[in-house]
N, C-alpha and C positions, 0 to 999 in steps of 0.2 A: 207079115202081115202083110194084106191088101189094103190099099190106099185109091179109093176112085177119086176123082175130081171131077168138078162141072163151075157152069158160071148162072148167077142169077144178076142181070142186068150187069153193073162192075165189080160184083165180089166174086170171091174166088170161093168155091165152097169144095172143102176136103173133108173125103171123109173115112179115117182109117177104121179099117176093123181088123180084131183079133185083139190080142195081150199088147201092151205098150210096158216093154219092159225091155231089159238093159239089151237083147238080141236085135229088137226091134227099134227103139228111139233116135237110133241114127239115122234110119232111113226113113222116118218122120219127119227127123229136123234137116235133112237133103231135101225131102220135096218141098217145103214150105220155103228153106233158103231159094231153091228154082223159081220160085215165084218171085219172091224177092228182087230178084237180080234181074228179073225180067220186067221190073216195075211194075208187080200188082202191091196196090195198097192196101185192098180188105179184103179181108182172107175169113173166112170162117171154117171152125175146124167143129165138125159136126161127131161130137164123142158117143154118141150113142150106142157105136156097135165094138165099142171097149169094153171089154170085159173085165179086163183086168191091170191095172196100174202098179207098177215097184216105184220106187225113190229114181229108179233110171227116168221112167217115164213120167215122172214128176218135173224130174230135171230138165227133159227134153221139154214140155208146157212152157217151163220159167225161162228156159232158153231162146224157144220159137219168139214167144213174147216180148221179149227182149230187142231181138235179131228186126222181127217186125218193126217197133217203137224205133229204133234206131234209125230207121231209113223213113221216118214219118208216117208210117203206116199205122195198120189198128186188125189187130185179132181177136176174134172173139172165139169162145170157146163151149159150144153151144149140146144140151141138152147131155151132161154128163149123168151116166147113171150109175145105180148099186156103189160099188166099188170105189168107181174114180168119184161119183159126187162127196164119199165120206171121206174119200181122201183131200181132196180141196177143203171140206169143212175141218177136219182134225184138225191141216196144217196150216188155214186160215190164207192159204195161198189164195185162195177166191173172193180175197182182199184185195190182192195184188193185181189178179189176171182179169182181163176181160170175162166174166161170164154168164150166162144166158139159160133160166132152164127150156126155151122153147127156137125153135129153128126161126119163126115168125119176129121173135123177139130180139135175137141176132140180127137177121137182117133189116130191121128196122132200126137196130142201132149203128148197124153199120151204112147204110143208105142214108141216115141223118147224117150222121160224120163225113162222109163223102161230099153231099151236100155244102156243110159248112168249109170244110175244104176247099171246095170250089169258090167258094164266097169268099173266101178270104185271100184268095188269088188273084181274085178278078180286081 
């Protein structure tokens, strides 16, 4: 699995590509854990280049969501396509994870959350 990372203001955008399966799920979790350790609290995981996801990949998404939330952050899983969207829908995990149909929707949600957090801390 290849993972590309970038920034959009204060949001870290992580774009995994390939299959999110048992052999790659740990790599995905590790990358997000490193971001959390560096105190990045707003993360967008663009899943548009994930072609296949098994239960290990689903478990990684759940673990990542939990890890970020425990550190008072927010992660949005954006643009799940085809099979990934189907797995989210069938398992109803999309009701527990922050999922956005578009990258713009995910960024808007993360930016709004970040602004609210800043206002709360003032």
